[in-house]
C-alpha positions as CSV (number, residue, x, y, z in Angstrom):
1,K,26.7,13.3,13.6
2,N,29.5,11.9,11.3
3,K,28.1,9.0,9.2
4,V,30.7,6.4,10.3
5,L,28.9,3.1,9.6
6,S,28.1,3.8,6.0
7,K,31.8,4.7,5.4
8,M,33.0,1.5,7.1
9,A,30.5,-0.8,5.2
10,P,32.6,-1.1,2.0
11,F,35.6,-2.4,3.9
12,L,33.5,-4.9,5.8
13,I,31.8,-6.1,2.6
14,K,35.2,-6.6,1.0
15,E,36.5,-8.7,4.0
16,M,33.3,-10.8,4.3
17,S,32.5,-11.3,0.6
18,S,34.6,-14.5,0.3
19,E,32.3,-16.2,2.7
20,Y,29.1,-14.3,1.7
21,P,29.4,-13.5,-2.0
22,E,25.9,-12.1,-2.1
23,L,27.2,-9.0,-0.2
24,T,29.0,-7.8,-3.3
25,T,25.9,-8.1,-5.4
26,V,23.9,-5.9,-3.0
27,K,26.8,-3.6,-1.9
28,E,25.2,-0.3,-3.1
29,F,21.9,-1.2,-1.5
30,I,23.5,-2.0,1.9
31,I,25.5,1.2,1.9
32,E,22.5,3.3,0.9
33,T,20.3,1.7,3.5
34,I,22.9,2.2,6.3
35,L,23.3,5.9,5.2
36,N,19.5,6.4,5.4
37,E,19.3,4.9,8.8
38,E,22.2,7.1,10.1
39,E,20.3,10.2,8.7
40,K,17.1,9.1,10.4
41,F,19.0,8.5,13.7
42,N,20.5,12.0,13.5
43,L,17.1,13.5,12.9
44,M,15.7,11.5,15.9
45,L,18.6,12.6,18.1
46,T,18.1,16.3,17.1
47,N,14.4,16.2,17.9
48,G,14.8,14.2,21.1
49,M,17.5,16.5,22.5
50,K,15.4,19.6,21.8
51,I,12.5,18.0,23.8
52,L,14.9,17.0,26.6
53,D,16.3,20.5,26.8
54,D,12.7,21.9,27.0
55,E,11.5,19.4,29.6
56,I,14.5,19.8,32.0
57,K,13.0,23.1,33.0
58,N,10.0,21.2,34.5
59,V,12.1,18.8,36.6
60,K,11.4,18.7,40.3
61,S,13.5,16.9,43.0
62,N,15.9,15.8,40.3
63,I,13.4,13.3,38.9
64,F,12.6,13.4,35.2
65,S,9.0,12.5,34.2
66,G,8.5,8.9,33.2
67,D,5.6,10.0,30.9
68,V,7.9,12.3,28.9
69,A,10.6,9.6,28.7
70,F,8.1,7.1,27.4
71,K,6.7,9.7,24.9
72,L,10.3,10.3,23.7
73,Y,10.7,6.5,23.2
74,D,7.2,5.7,21.8
75,T,6.6,8.7,19.6
76,Y,10.1,9.8,18.5
77,G,12.1,6.5,18.9
78,F,14.5,8.1,21.5
79,P,15.8,5.2,23.6
80,L,15.5,5.3,27.4
81,D,19.3,4.6,27.8
82,L,20.1,7.8,25.8
83,T,17.7,9.8,27.9
84,E,19.4,8.4,31.1
85,D,22.9,9.1,29.8
86,F,22.0,12.7,28.9
87,L,20.5,13.4,32.3
88,K,23.2,11.6,34.3
89,S,25.7,14.5,33.9
90,K,23.0,16.8,35.3
91,K,22.4,14.5,38.3
92,I,18.8,13.9,37.2
93,K,17.2,10.4,37.3
94,V,14.3,9.1,35.2
95,D,11.2,7.9,36.8
96,T,11.8,4.4,35.3
97,K,8.9,2.8,37.4
98,K,6.4,5.0,35.5
99,F,8.2,4.3,32.2
100,E,8.0,0.5,32.7
101,D,4.3,0.7,33.6
102,L,3.6,2.6,30.4
103,M,5.7,0.1,28.4
104,L,3.8,-2.8,29.9
105,A,0.5,-1.2,29.1
106,R,1.6,-0.7,25.5
107,K,2.6,-4.4,25.2
108,E,-0.7,-5.5,26.6
109,S,-2.5,-3.3,24.1
110,A,-0.5,-4.7,21.2
111,K,-1.3,-8.3,22.3
112,K,-5.1,-7.5,22.4
113,S,-4.9,-6.0,18.9
114,W,-3.1,-9.0,17.4
115,K,-5.4,-11.2,15.4
116,G,-4.6,-14.9,15.5
117,S,-6.6,-18.0,15.8
118,G,-5.6,-18.3,19.5
119,S,-7.0,-21.8,19.5
120,S,-4.8,-24.9,19.9
121,T,-8.0,-27.0,19.4
122,I,-8.4,-25.8,15.8
123,D,-4.6,-26.4,15.2
124,K,-4.9,-29.9,16.5
125,L,-7.9,-30.6,14.3
126,W,-6.0,-29.9,11.1
127,F,-2.9,-31.7,12.4
128,D,-4.9,-34.9,13.2
129,L,-6.8,-34.7,9.8
130,H,-3.5,-34.4,8.0
131,Q,-2.0,-37.3,9.9
132,E,-5.1,-39.4,9.0
133,L,-5.7,-38.4,5.4
134,G,-2.2,-37.5,4.1
135,N,-1.4,-34.9,1.4
136,T,-3.8,-33.8,-1.3
137,E,-2.8,-34.5,-4.9
138,F,-2.8,-31.2,-6.8
139,V,-3.6,-31.5,-10.5
140,G,-4.4,-27.8,-11.1
141,Y,-1.5,-26.7,-13.2
142,S,-3.0,-28.2,-16.3
143,N,-6.6,-28.7,-15.3
144,T,-9.4,-26.5,-14.1
145,K,-11.8,-29.5,-13.8
146,T,-11.2,-32.9,-12.1
147,E,-12.9,-35.7,-10.3
148,G,-12.3,-36.3,-6.6
149,K,-13.5,-38.1,-3.5
150,I,-14.7,-36.4,-0.3
151,L,-12.4,-37.6,2.5
152,S,-13.7,-35.3,5.3
153,I,-16.2,-32.5,6.0
154,V,-15.6,-29.8,8.7
155,R,-18.2,-27.5,10.0
156,D,-17.9,-25.1,13.0
157,N,-14.4,-26.5,13.6
158,K,-15.8,-30.0,14.0
159,I,-15.7,-33.1,11.8
160,V,-19.2,-33.9,10.5
161,S,-20.6,-36.6,8.3
162,E,-22.6,-34.4,6.0
163,L,-23.2,-30.8,4.8
164,K,-26.7,-29.7,4.0
165,K,-28.1,-26.8,1.9
166,N,-27.2,-23.3,3.2
167,Q,-24.6,-24.7,5.6
168,E,-21.1,-23.2,5.5
169,G,-18.2,-25.6,5.9
170,I,-15.0,-27.1,4.5
171,I,-14.7,-30.0,2.1
172,I,-11.5,-32.0,1.8
173,T,-10.9,-34.3,-1.2
174,N,-8.2,-36.7,-2.2
175,Q,-7.2,-34.6,-5.2
176,T,-8.0,-31.1,-6.4
177,C,-7.5,-28.7,-9.3
178,F,-8.1,-25.7,-6.9
179,Y,-4.9,-23.7,-6.3
180,A,-4.5,-22.9,-2.5
181,E,-3.3,-19.5,-1.5
182,A,0.5,-19.4,-1.5
183,G,3.4,-17.2,-2.6
184,G,1.2,-14.1,-2.8
185,Q,-1.3,-15.7,-5.2
186,I,-4.8,-16.0,-3.6
187,G,-6.8,-19.2,-3.6
188,D,-9.1,-20.4,-6.3
189,T,-12.9,-20.2,-6.2
190,G,-15.4,-22.3,-8.1
191,N,-17.8,-25.2,-7.5
192,I,-17.8,-28.8,-6.2
193,K,-20.7,-30.8,-7.7
194,F,-22.4,-34.1,-7.0
195,S,-25.7,-35.1,-8.9
196,N,-28.0,-32.1,-8.1
197,S,-25.9,-30.9,-5.2
198,N,-23.5,-27.9,-5.4
199,F,-20.9,-26.5,-3.0
200,L,-19.7,-23.0,-3.8
201,V,-16.0,-22.7,-3.1
202,K,-15.2,-19.2,-1.8
203,D,-11.6,-19.8,-0.9
204,T,-8.9,-22.5,-1.0
205,Q,-6.2,-22.8,1.6
206,K,-3.6,-25.4,2.5
207,F,-1.7,-26.6,5.6
208,F,1.5,-28.6,6.2
209,G,2.7,-27.9,2.6
210,N,0.1,-29.9,0.6
211,F,-3.0,-30.5,2.7
212,Y,-5.8,-28.6,0.7
213,I,-9.1,-27.4,2.1
214,H,-12.1,-26.0,0.2
215,I,-13.9,-23.3,2.1
216,G,-17.5,-22.4,1.2
217,V,-21.2,-23.1,1.4
218,A,-23.6,-25.8,0.1
219,T,-26.0,-23.9,-2.2
220,E,-27.9,-27.0,-3.3
221,G,-28.5,-30.6,-2.0
222,I,-26.4,-32.4,0.5
223,F,-22.7,-33.6,0.6
224,K,-21.5,-36.7,2.4
225,I,-18.1,-38.3,3.2
226,N,-16.9,-40.8,0.5
227,E,-19.0,-39.4,-2.3
228,S,-17.4,-38.9,-5.7
229,V,-17.6,-35.3,-6.8
230,T,-16.6,-33.0,-9.7
231,L,-14.4,-30.1,-8.8
232,E,-14.4,-27.1,-11.2
233,V,-12.4,-23.9,-10.9
234,D,-13.8,-20.5,-11.9
235,K,-11.8,-20.3,-15.2
236,I,-12.3,-16.6,-15.9
237,R,-11.1,-15.7,-12.4
238,R,-8.2,-18.1,-12.7
239,S,-7.2,-16.6,-16.0
240,L,-7.1,-13.1,-14.5
241,I,-5.0,-14.3,-11.6
242,S,-2.6,-16.2,-13.7
243,G,-2.1,-13.1,-16.0
244,N,-1.4,-10.9,-13.0
245,H,1.1,-13.6,-11.6
246,S,3.0,-13.8,-14.9
247,A,3.1,-10.0,-15.0
248,T,4.5,-9.9,-11.5
249,H,7.5,-12.0,-12.7
250,L,8.2,-9.7,-15.6
251,L,7.8,-6.7,-13.2
252,H,10.3,-8.2,-10.8
253,A,12.9,-8.8,-13.5
254,S,12.4,-5.3,-14.9
255,L,12.8,-3.7,-11.5
256,R,16.1,-5.6,-11.0
257,E,17.4,-4.6,-14.4
258,N,16.5,-0.9,-14.1
259,L,17.1,-0.2,-10.4
260,G,19.8,-2.7,-9.6
261,K,20.4,-6.3,-8.5
262,H,19.8,-5.3,-4.9
263,V,16.0,-5.4,-5.7
264,A,14.5,-8.5,-4.0
265,Q,10.9,-9.5,-3.4
266,K,9.6,-8.6,0.1
267,G,6.0,-9.5,-0.4
268,S,3.3,-9.7,-3.0
269,Y,-0.4,-10.0,-3.7
270,V,-1.7,-11.6,-6.9
271,G,-5.5,-11.5,-7.3
272,P,-8.0,-11.4,-10.2
273,D,-8.3,-7.6,-9.8
274,R,-4.7,-6.4,-9.4
275,L,-1.2,-7.2,-8.4
276,R,0.9,-5.7,-5.7
277,F,4.7,-6.1,-5.3
278,D,6.9,-5.1,-2.4
279,F,10.7,-4.9,-3.0
280,S,13.9,-3.8,-1.4
281,H,14.8,-0.2,-2.6
282,S,15.6,2.8,-0.6
283,K,14.1,5.6,-2.6
284,S,11.0,6.4,-4.6
285,L,10.9,5.6,-8.3
286,S,11.1,8.6,-10.7
287,D,8.6,9.1,-13.5
288,Q,11.3,8.1,-16.0
289,E,12.0,4.9,-14.2
290,L,8.3,4.0,-13.9
291,A,7.8,4.7,-17.6
292,K,10.8,2.6,-18.6
293,I,9.6,-0.3,-16.5
294,N,6.1,-0.1,-17.9
295,E,7.5,0.0,-21.4
296,Q,9.8,-3.0,-20.8
297,V,7.1,-5.2,-19.3
298,N,4.8,-4.4,-22.1
299,F,7.5,-5.2,-24.6
300,F,7.9,-8.8,-23.3
301,I,4.1,-9.2,-23.1
302,S,3.9,-8.2,-26.8
303,Q,6.4,-10.9,-27.7
304,N,3.6,-13.4,-26.9
305,D,6.4,-15.9,-26.0
306,N,5.8,-19.3,-24.4
307,V,5.9,-19.4,-20.6
308,I,8.2,-22.3,-19.9
309,T,8.0,-24.4,-16.7
310,K,10.6,-27.0,-15.7
311,L,11.3,-29.2,-12.7
312,M,14.9,-29.4,-11.5
313,S,17.1,-29.3,-8.5
314,P,17.5,-26.0,-6.6
315,K,21.2,-26.0,-7.4
316,K,20.6,-26.5,-11.1
317,A,17.9,-23.8,-11.0
318,V,20.2,-21.2,-9.5
319,E,23.0,-22.1,-12.0
320,E,20.6,-21.3,-14.8
321,G,19.9,-17.9,-13.3
322,A,16.7,-18.5,-11.3
323,M,16.2,-16.1,-8.4
324,A,16.0,-17.9,-5.1
325,L,15.3,-16.2,-1.7
326,F,18.2,-16.3,0.8
327,G,17.2,-18.3,3.9
328,E,14.3,-20.0,2.0
329,K,14.2,-23.8,2.2
330,Y,13.6,-25.8,-1.0
331,G,13.0,-29.5,-1.5
332,E,15.0,-31.8,-3.8
333,E,13.0,-30.6,-6.8
334,V,11.7,-27.1,-7.6
335,R,9.5,-25.6,-10.2
336,V,11.2,-23.0,-12.4
337,V,9.2,-20.6,-14.5
338,S,10.8,-18.7,-17.4
339,M,9.4,-16.1,-19.7
340,G,10.4,-13.3,-22.1
341,K,13.3,-13.5,-24.6
342,K,16.3,-11.2,-24.5
343,L,19.5,-12.0,-26.4
344,D,18.6,-15.7,-26.6
345,K,18.1,-15.8,-22.8
346,S,15.0,-15.8,-20.7
347,F,14.3,-12.3,-19.3
348,S,12.6,-13.7,-16.1
349,I,13.6,-16.9,-14.4
350,E,12.1,-17.6,-11.0
351,L,11.4,-20.5,-8.6
352,C,7.6,-20.5,-8.4
353,G,4.8,-22.9,-7.5
354,G,2.1,-20.6,-8.8
355,I,-0.3,-20.6,-11.8
356,H,0.8,-18.8,-15.0
357,V,-0.4,-18.0,-18.5
358,K,0.8,-20.2,-21.4
359,K,1.9,-17.2,-23.5
360,T,2.8,-13.7,-22.3
361,G,0.4,-12.1,-24.7
362,E,-2.5,-13.5,-22.5
363,I,-1.5,-10.9,-19.8
364,G,-2.8,-8.0,-21.9
365,K,-1.6,-4.4,-21.4
366,F,0.3,-3.6,-18.2
367,S,0.7,-0.5,-16.2
368,I,1.9,0.5,-12.7
369,V,-0.8,2.7,-11.1
370,S,0.8,3.5,-7.8
371,E,4.2,3.5,-6.1
372,S,4.8,4.1,-2.4
373,S,7.0,3.4,0.7
374,I,5.7,0.8,3.2
375,S,8.8,0.7,5.5
376,S,12.4,1.7,5.7
377,G,14.1,0.4,2.5
378,V,11.0,-1.3,1.2
379,R,8.9,0.1,-1.7
380,R,5.5,-1.0,-3.0
381,V,4.1,-0.9,-6.5
382,E,0.6,-1.8,-7.6
383,A,-0.3,-2.6,-11.2
384,L,-3.2,-3.5,-13.4
385,C,-3.4,-5.7,-16.5
386,G,-5.7,-6.4,-19.4
387,E,-9.4,-5.7,-18.8
388,N,-8.8,-4.4,-15.3
389,L,-6.4,-1.8,-16.7
390,E,-8.9,-0.8,-19.4
391,K,-11.7,-0.4,-16.8
392,F,-9.4,1.7,-14.6
393,K,-8.5,4.0,-17.6
394,K,-12.2,4.4,-18.4
395,E,-12.9,5.3,-14.7
396,Q,-10.0,7.8,-14.7
397,A,-11.3,9.3,-17.9
398,E,-14.8,9.6,-16.4
399,K,-13.3,11.3,-13.3
400,I,-11.4,13.8,-15.4
401,K,-14.5,14.4,-17.5
402,L,-16.6,15.0,-14.3
403,T,-13.9,17.2,-12.8
404,Q,-13.8,19.2,-16.1
405,K,-17.6,19.5,-16.1
406,N,-17.7,20.7,-12.5
407,Y,-15.0,23.2,-13.3
408,E,-16.9,24.5,-16.3
409,N,-20.1,24.8,-14.3
410,K,-18.2,26.7,-11.6
411,I,-16.6,29.0,-14.1
412,Q,-20.0,29.6,-15.8
413,D,-21.5,30.5,-12.4
414,I,-18.6,33.0,-11.7
415,V,-18.9,34.5,-15.2
416,E,-22.7,35.1,-14.7
417,K,-22.0,36.8,-11.4
418,I,-19.3,39.0,-12.9
419,K,-21.7,40.0,-15.7
420,Q,-24.3,40.9,-13.1
421,L,-21.8,43.2,-11.5
422,N,-20.9,44.8,-14.9
423,G,-17.4,43.2,-14.9
424,N,-14.9,43.5,-17.7
425,V,-15.8,41.1,-20.4
426,N,-12.3,40.9,-21.7
427,I,-11.1,39.6,-18.4
428,I,-13.9,37.0,-18.3
429,N,-12.6,35.6,-21.6
430,K,-9.3,34.8,-20.0
431,F,-10.9,32.3,-17.6
432,S,-10.4,29.3,-19.9
433,D,-8.8,26.7,-17.7
434,D,-8.5,25.6,-14.0
435,K,-5.4,27.7,-13.6
436,K,-7.5,30.8,-14.1
437,L,-10.2,29.7,-11.7
438,V,-8.4,31.4,-8.7
439,E,-8.0,34.6,-10.7
440,A,-11.6,34.5,-11.6
441,E,-12.7,34.1,-8.0
442,K,-10.4,36.9,-6.9
443,Y,-11.7,39.2,-9.6
444,L,-15.3,38.4,-8.6
445,E,-14.5,39.1,-5.0
446,K,-13.0,42.5,-6.0
447,L,-16.1,43.4,-7.9
448,N,-18.3,42.3,-5.1
449,I,-16.4,44.5,-2.6
450,Q,-16.7,47.5,-5.0
451,N,-20.4,46.8,-5.3
452,I,-21.0,46.7,-1.5
453,L,-19.0,49.9,-0.9
454,S,-20.8,51.8,-3.7
455,D,-24.3,50.7,-2.5
456,K,-25.7,52.8,0.3
457,N,-28.1,50.1,1.3
458,K,-25.1,47.7,1.9
459,N,-22.6,50.3,3.1
460,I,-24.3,52.2,5.9
461,Q,-22.2,55.0,7.4
462,K,-22.7,57.5,10.1
463,I,-20.2,60.1,11.3
464,I,-20.4,61.9,14.7
465,K,-18.0,64.6,15.8
466,K,-17.1,65.2,19.4
467,G,-14.8,68.2,19.5
468,Q,-11.6,67.1,17.9
469,L,-12.7,63.5,17.9
470,T,-14.4,61.9,14.9
471,I,-16.4,58.7,15.5
472,H,-17.0,56.8,12.3
473,F,-19.9,54.2,12.4
474,Q,-20.0,51.9,9.4
475,K,-22.2,48.8,8.8
476,L,-21.3,46.6,5.8
477,L,-23.7,43.8,4.6
478,N,-22.1,40.6,3.3
479,F,-18.6,42.2,3.3
480,P,-15.6,39.8,3.5
481,S,-14.3,39.8,7.0
482,K,-10.7,39.5,5.9
483,E,-11.0,42.9,4.1
484,I,-12.3,44.8,7.1
485,R,-8.8,45.5,8.5
486,S,-7.6,46.9,5.1
487,L,-10.7,49.1,5.0
488,V,-10.0,50.5,8.5
489,D,-6.4,51.2,7.6
490,K,-7.4,53.1,4.5
491,A,-9.9,55.2,6.5
492,K,-7.2,56.1,9.0
493,I,-4.9,57.3,6.2
494,N,-7.6,59.3,4.4
495,K,-8.8,61.1,7.6
496,N,-6.6,63.7,9.1
497,D,-8.7,63.9,12.2
498,Q,-8.4,61.5,15.1
499,I,-11.1,58.8,14.6
500,I,-12.7,55.9,16.2
501,F,-13.7,53.3,13.7
């Protein structure tokens, strides 16, 4: 149970840092992650060994149950080879045939639950269309409205010549101002118009890097290939998304500054309603850390500084301090987004192809509303900005108000019952907050018990003597069942005669 690997890690990092300098940057995170894994392994080993010791008693003909071996592996993470090694010294073999059957069944179940297109025909459709039409020109960084030409229409996974009213389908144009889902930011919605025809864009996706598709439904008229159309993004929705995306960059920079340089993005969601950010960190964030991050992000928002976008080489971007993901492939030119001023330097500098606000003040107030673990060494925070945050605060205030109202009604109900039982008014006055609610309920229950015991109509007793034996019959109406034992015990103490209760 000695934690060997975490102790060896610093020496290995020192030896390898000349070839992999990033190891030094994330040294603390690496050591902490290894330590956590060792502790989890020790816990798994302890639990697994206990189960093994218990199950050995049930072994017959020196064959250990394959079902139990699989349960150890599948539920507790206890490897089969460890089970076999432990049993080998006891000359017990594992029913590996049963184990493998269960393992195969689990794999088949996992395959069935996996959701993928599963269609090479659909994949070929988009490949052929991209080969024929080429990349889509994206003009949406500076525009939410543009003209375009319909190059192709797809319906039910087939290329069609037209799309009529109420038909769902996909429209592909030569250029677009609609941002396609990428980098955690969801796709734009809006409208594609032609004369009196309208196509409601419900989502925008892209394939092969820059081949954009508009997914939706024709709500009016008819659309045909080669027609010139007007594309218009839902500007209000885009504004909310861009605010959340810029807030995500400030959040990322603040997490790195307050938690350490080991923090790296592991996933994100940027929508009009909220933002979600997954990052490498081995423990939960304290209330103080969350408060400091919220305060810092809001500080840079309040600066109302320009969000600066530049195009440069990946090497130049990294030299200027931009965060790049290890293992990620970048082209000859990348888009670098900077925002926030701290000591004449940008607080956040990232390689990003997403849509952002022009000034940080457009984001509005920011707050993290939840923090959790999603896997070993990866944390998740969810946050709200601007009007979504205000709406959330109002809803929370309403919930608190409703909870308080329910509490007051409950207290009032208890108080009325206590009065009916001639309870102590001075004690009633103490019941002023939810912490006293339990005490109020206990006091009411005590009064209720006293009332039942003093009421002959509710406490019906009959005593019969048979020589030295006393038989005590007692019927209690609406008496708390948990108090009956205590009542019997008191009766035994108070009666010198032998009794049957």
